[in-house]
C-alpha positions, 0 to 999 in steps of 0.5 A: 528465541524462545518457543513461547515467544515464537508460537505467540509471534507467528501466531500473531501474523497467521491470525493476521493473514487470516483475518478478512479484512486484511489488506496486503501490499499492493503487489503490482508494477510501481507498488513502491512508488505509490506506497513508498514515495509518494504516499510516504512523502505526503505524509511526511508533509502533512506530519511536518506541517508543511501542507494540509490534509487536503493537499495532501490528499490531492497530491497523493491523488495527482501522483497515484493518477500519474504513475497508473498512467505510466504503466497503463490503467488497464494493465494495472488493473489487470496485474491488481486483479491477478494479485487478488486472485480473480480474473 
């Protein structure tokens, strides 16, 4: 990769990571299930015209609530706080 292109690429990544509005991927147990399974599945179903936006939202909420309960709500809250560098 040419240096100019690499500098541009790394500059864009650095700018995104240092943006106060940046939200990183979840770093909690089950993160892949929340986003890679539940969210992605319901978005794909909505985009394919299988369900309405309201149904997608309802299904995502139900799936996320179930996943949170499976891992333990208090444990998930603590894990998210630790991922954000909070107490």
